[in-house]
N, C-alpha and C positions, 0 to 999 in steps of 0.2 A: 684450349686444341681446333683445328677445325674438323675435322672428323669427327667429332664427340656426336654427332647425326648416325651416321653409317656404323663407328663401332656400338658394338653391347659391350657388356660390360667381363672383363679379362680377355678380349681380341686384342690385338694391336697390329700397325700397318701389315706385318711378316705374318700374320695368319691371312689376313686381306689377301695377299699376294699369293699365296700356300691354298689360299682356296682357288681363284681363278687363276689358278694353272692345274687342280685335279679338274675344274671345268673345261680346261680349253682338252685337258690330256679326254677329255670323256669324247668328247663330241668329234672329234680328228680318230681316237679309234672306232669310232660309229662310225663314219665315213672311210673311216679303210676295210670296213668290215661288209661294207654297204659294194665297195666298187671288189672288192674280191672275193670274198665269199657268202656271197647274199643270199645263198643255199642255209648260211647257217641264223641271216641275221631273220628272225623271232616279229611275229609280225603284233606283240601286242606290245613289242618295244617300240614299235613306230608308232602305235594310236597311242601307247606311254610319254614318247616322243614329242607328240602334238599337243597333246591333253600340257607337259610342262612346260611350251613353246609356250602357250597362249597364256598362261596363267603369268611365269615369269613378264608376257607380255603388261598383262592386266595390271600387274606388280607394279610395273615402271611405271605408268600413268601414272596410280596412285600417289605412289613413295615421289614423282616430281610436282605433283600439284600440293601436297601435301609439303611438300619440303619450301617452297615458292611460297606460302599462305603468310600471314603478315602475323607474328608474334609480338608478345609483349618483352621488355629487356631494355639495359641499356644499351644505346648510340655505338657501333661500333660488334655490336654480337651479332650484326645480321648473317642469313646464311650467302654462303661461298659460294655464287653462281657458275662459277666453274667447272666446279667440284661437284656440282646436284647437274648437270650439264652433260659428266665426261658416265657420270653413276647410270642416266638415266642412257645415253645411247651404247655404251655398253652392254646395258638389262636388254633392249630390246633388240641388240644385233643377237645375244646370245637367245633368245628367245626366238627369235627370226629364223638362226640358221637350227636352232631344234624343232622348229616347224618343217620346215624345208626338208630336214633330215628324218622325219616320217611320216609325209608326204613321197617324198624317193622312197622310203622301203616299202610304202603299204603298196605304191606304185611298182615295186621291179616283183613282190610277191606276188600279186596277181599275174603279172609274167608268164611268172615261173610254175604259177598255179596253171592256166591255160597252156604252156605247154606241155603239157605231160598228160 
């Protein structure tokens, strides 16, 4: 199976899609709250998003290099480079989105604090 290095025990492709949908919903919801109700967006959430975004970006780089490391095994069981690159880009995009949401949240909170 070409998804072996991504799937944990008990995970299926449907579970991965479900996790992606939940993550996309969280990002979209955060952007919506930032735009419509910036006073309800708490400062610790912004710092949390920045922290999680940095961790996801670092993890993407580590997983990318780990997946491309030479491994011992029969010919034909090599890594699927398209899948590795897709996962890398999705993790980088998600981490970058979270970092941007966090920075915008901190900026908006500072603006609201200075207005008062």
